[in-house]
N, C-alpha and C positions, 0 to 999 in steps of 0.2 A: 412360143414357148419362151424363147430368150427376152423377147420385151416384157413377159410377165415376170420373169426371174429378176430383171433389172429393177423393174417398177416397184415389185413387192419386197425388195431387200436393198435398204438404204448403205448396207455395208458391202454390197456387190457391184462391180463395174463391169458391164458387158461391153467389148468392143470387136467390131468385125475387121476383118482384113481383106483386102482386094488383092487376091493371088493371081489374078487374071491379068493385071497389068493393063487395065481398062482406063480411059481417061475419066477424070473426076466427075464430068457431067454425065457420063454413062453409068457410072457407079451410082451416082445420086439418083437418076432415073430409076434404075432397078431396085433400089432400096425404097423408093416411094410405092412402086408397083408391088413390092412384097411386103410392105407394111413395117419395115424396120424402122425403130425408132431410137436404136442405140447409135453411138458414134461409130464411124467407120473409116480406118485408116487406108489411104490411098496408097500406099507403099507397105510392103510386108517389112516388119522389124527383124531383118536378117541377123541371126545369132544373138539376138537381145538375151534369150534364155537359155543358151547353149543347145538349143534343139534344132534339129534339121527340118528344111522346109517340108511340110507334109506331102506325103504321097497319095493320101486319100483326103478327099473333102466330104463333108465337113469334118474337120479335126478342130477340138478345143484343147487349149492349154489353160490348165487351171495354174493362176499366179497367186501367190500368197500376200497376205499384207506388207510383208517384208521385202515384196517386190522379186522374190525368187520363184522359180518353177517348181510347182509341186506334183503335177501329174498331166498326162495327155489322154484325152478321151477321142478315139476314132470312130468315126461314122455318127449316124444319127443318134440322138440320146433323149432319153425320156426326162421327166421332171425328177423321178426317183434317182437317175443316174447322177444328174446335177446336185441334188441335194447330197448324196453319197460321197461324190468327189469334194464337196465343200465341208465336209464334217472334219 
């Protein structure tokens, strides 16, 4: 769903974060197996948006075009959930 979201919306950037502290080679291998087509950060952006490290994965941080945190979505999300968060 995140691949589709990124591909269908030129004004949206989807970025995954490696919260498991795995080596880049392992992250790349897992991303390939899962068909992840969006960029992945090998380290978490601690404190970047003033949000704590997620206790639950998946967690989605919605960041506005101005670079500020807008909303946090916890757990699996549907396409409708993402559309509502991006409104």
